[in-house]
N, C-alpha and C positions, 0 to 999 in steps of 0.2 A: 455391456451386456454379457451375461454368462449362460453357458449351457450346462445344466445339471444332468449328469448321466445316471441311468438306473444302477442300483447296486450290482446287478449281474451283467452290466455292459462289458463286452469284450474289448480287447485291444483293437480289433478290426473295426468295431463300432466307433471307437474314439478316433481312429485314423480317418475314417470316412467323414466325420464331422470336420476335422481339421482340414482335410483336403478341400471340402466344399467351401469352407470359409476362405481359405487361401486362394481358391479359384476366383473368388469375388474381390480379390485385392486386399483382404483383411489379414490380421495376424491372430493366431490362436495359441494361448498359453495353457498347457495341460497341467493340472495340479491334482495329485493323487493323495488321498487320505486312507485311513484304515478301511473305511466302508464305502467311500464315495469318491468319484472322480468329477471334477469341475473344470470346465474349459472357459477361460476368460477371453473375450473377443475385443479386439482393438480395430477400429475402422469406421466405415460409414454405416450408421444404424439402419438407414433405409435399405441399403443393399442387403444387410443381414436379415431384415424382416422378409425380404423377397425370396430368401433361400428356403423358407419353410423348414427350418431345422427341427422344429418340434415333431415333425412327422417321421424323422429318421429313426432307424432301428437303434435301440439302446438309449434314446434320449428320454429323460423323465420330464424335463421342463426347460424352458428358455425364459430368462428373467432379465428385465432391464433394471440395472442397479445404478443409481445416481451418485453414490458415495465413491470417494477415491480408493476405497479398499473393497473392491468387488468380490474377490475370491474368499476373503475371510469374513465377509459380512454375514450376519445371521439371516438376511433377506433371502439368500440363495441356498439356504440349508434347512432341512426339515427339523433340525434340533441341534442342541449343543453337542460338540464332538468329544470323543474320547481318544486320547493319544496313548499308544502302548509303547513303552520303552524297554528294550532288551529282547526284542523278538516277538512276533505276533502270536506265537503259540505259548510262550512261557514268560512273557514280559509283564511289566507293571503298568496298570492302567492309571491315567490321570484324566479326570473328567467328572461329569455329573454322577452322583450316586456314591462316589468314593471320596476319601480324603487321603492324600498321599504325602508322606513325610520324606523329604530329601534332606540328608544330613551328612556332615563330614567336615574335614578341615578346610578352611578357606584356601590354604596353600599346602601343597605337598612339600614337606621339608626333609623327610627321611622315610625309609621303609618302616622303621619301628613306629614312628609317630603316626604314619598313615594307617598301619595295621591296628594300632590301639584306638585311633579315632573311629575307624570303621566298626570295630567291635562295640564301641560305645554307642555309635549311631544305630547299629542293628539291635542292640539291647533295648534302645529307646523306642523301637518300632519302625525305624526307617527301612524302606524297601528299595531306595536308590541312594547311591553314594556320590556326594559331590566332593570335588577336590581340584584345586587349580595347579596345573603344571606350568602354565604361562600366566603371569600376573601383570596386569596393567597398573602401574603405580603413579601417583601424582609426582613423586620425586624420582628422578632417574638414578638416585643413589640408594633407593630402597630395594629390598629383595624382589627380584623379577621372576622367580620360579626356577624350577630345575629343568624345564624344557622336556625333551624326549625321555630323559631319565625319569622324570616325574610321571610321565605317561606309562612307562614300563612298570613303575611301582604300583600305579593304579590298576593295571592289568593283573599283576600278581595278587593284589588284594581282592580283586573280583574273583579270581580263581579260588581263593581261600574262603571267601564269605558268600559268594554267589550274588553279590549286590551289583546290578548294572551301574555303569559309570556315567556321571554327568560332569563334563569338564569344559572349560572355556577355550575358545580359539580367538586369536587376536588379529590375524592377518589372513587374507584370502589365499595367499600362497601356502599357508600352513594347514589349510582344511584337509587335504588328502592325508597328511601325516597324522593329525589328531583323529581323523575319522577311522584310521586303522585300529585305534585303541578304544575309542569312546563308543558308548551306546546312545548318548545324547550330546549334542553340541550346544554349548552355551554361548550366547552373544551378550556381553556385559553392557552396563549402562553407558560406558564411554564409547562403545562401538555401535550403539543403536542406529546412528546416522551414517555408518560406514556401509554405503550401498553396495560396493564391490564385495565386501564380506558377506552381506546378506544374500546376495545372489549366489555366491560360492557355496554357502551352507545350504541354500535351497536346492542346488544341484547335487549335493552329497547324499541325499536320500536317507538321512538319519533324522530322528526327531530333533527338534530345535527348541531350546529354552531361550526366549527373547526377553531380556530385562528392559524395563522402561528407562529411557534416558532421564538423567537427573533433572533436566530442564524441558522435558518433552510434554506436549499435550497428549491427551488420549488419542486424538485423531492422528497425530504424528506417529505415535506408537503403533497404531493399527496399520498405518500406511507402511511403516517399516516391515511389519509382518507380511504385508502384501508383496513386498520385494521377494521375500522367501517363497511365498506361495506361487508367485508368477513363474518361478524357475522350476516348478514341478513338485513342491513339497507342501502339503497341507497339515503335516504332523508338527504343529507349532503349539508350544505352551507359552503363554504370556506370564511375566513375573513382575508384579508391582514391588519395588524395592525402596520406595521413598523418593521424594523429589526435593530439590533445593528451594528453600523459601527464606524469608527473613529470620526465621527462628533458629537460635543457636543452642538451645538446651538439649537438643537431640542431634545426632549425626545428620539425619535427613528427616523430612516430614512424611510420615506414612499417609498416603492418600487412600484411606480405606474405602472412600466412596467410589474410587475408580473401579473396584471389583464389580459391584452390581451394574455400574454404568457400562463397562466393557461387555459384560454378559448380556446386556440388552442390545448391544451393537454387533457383537461377533459370536460365532459358534465356537471359537477357540477356548480351551481351558485357561483359567486364570489362577495363578498361585501368588503367594505373598512371601517376601523375605523380611521377617521381623528382625533379623540380625543386623543387616546393613541399614535398615531404616532407623532403628533406634540407636545402634552403635554402642549400646551398653547392655551388659549381661542381665541387669535387673529389669530391663524393658522387654526382653525377648518374650517372656511368657505372657504378659498382658497383651502384647501386640499379636501373639499367636492366637490367643483366645478370641481377640477381635476378628482376626482373619477367619476363624472357624464360624463365628456367629454371623458374619456378613455374607457367607456363602462361597468362600474361596475353595478351590479344588485341591489345595494342599499348601504346604509351607516349605521353605528352604532355610535351614538353620546351620550355623557354624558350631562344631564341637571340636575340642582339642584336649588331649590328655594332660597338658601342662600349659594352660593359657598364659601364665606369667612368662613363659619362655617362647611364646609363639612369635614367629617372624612377621606375621601379618594378622592384624585385627584381633589380638588376644583379648582385648577388653570386652568383646561381644561374644566370645566363644563360651559355650555351655560346658559344664563339668559337674560331677557330683550331684548334690541335692537339686540344683537347678535343672539338670538334665532329667533326673528322675521325676520331677514335677511336670516337666514338659511331656514326658512319656505318659504320665497319668492323664494329662489333659487330652492328648491325642487319642487315647483309648476311650475316654468318657464323654467328651463333648461332641464329636461328629455325629454319633447316633441321635443326639437331641435335635439335630437339624436335618435328619433323614439321610445321613451318610454312614458308610462303614469304612474303617481303616483299609486302605488298599493293600492287596496281597498279590503275589505273582499269580498269573493265570495258570490254570491246569492245562496240561498237554492236550492236544486235540484227541478226542476219543476216550479221554479218561473219565471215569464215573465219579 
């Protein structure tokens, strides 16, 4: 069961609901989004019905949700959500009506490489910069990232370009460190089932980009998002990045149908990563076009100034003519499906 609060509900209204639920022996998990607060209830449903929560000040509705992902379910939300990255007054929106391009190097290798990649991304129309300071690698002998030095480089690039930062966190203990630098925390495919990490990023109160596990079902993916939401954070963006199948001609198999399926189940924005799904530069643009056509809220792509020298995933990084063609597609195609390229929000009070 979930309690949906009115948009103007105060902290006192929320606290009153939580206290009433706990007085009946239940648990209440408060999750806050940009425009709506939802309280997930755990306990005896008959006890909750007797509390008459719907009559309390600030309560918009009380809904019984049977799915295992109550807080992120579309059932308890009046419409699909928009997540703002980089501050509520000057951030970048991800959600219905807009199409957001996140681009940058898969890994931060040096200050020069990251600055150059950020300038390439911005010229292509990206409004958010991705870059990995911590890299989970299949082999322990591969480049693992620069750690905090990489985070400092990303912060310098943000200062120079104005692009908010999306970067991955691998361990629950590292969340406070990464959150000091990041505007959005990414949970990668290998960590989608890392429940301690999901709970930690949920408590961090920064937007979260949650990639689908390479062997995860849609329900498992949404249940992972529920772990984040249950710890107080509804500002979650889902990212389909391809799943592991029997097919070997691509790095992963892009489950393009997952985008509309998830949008029918959840209010959360859904993006697509055409770089990691295809694994080849020549596949990024066709998969990006497919993402736009199917209704994705944005895409996440790799760019690199010298892909042949990249320490991570150079074969899929865009450069030159390929990047220019992607930039053209991002400008031209979203309006055909009723979307506009995402831009930073105007400051409050600006005309």
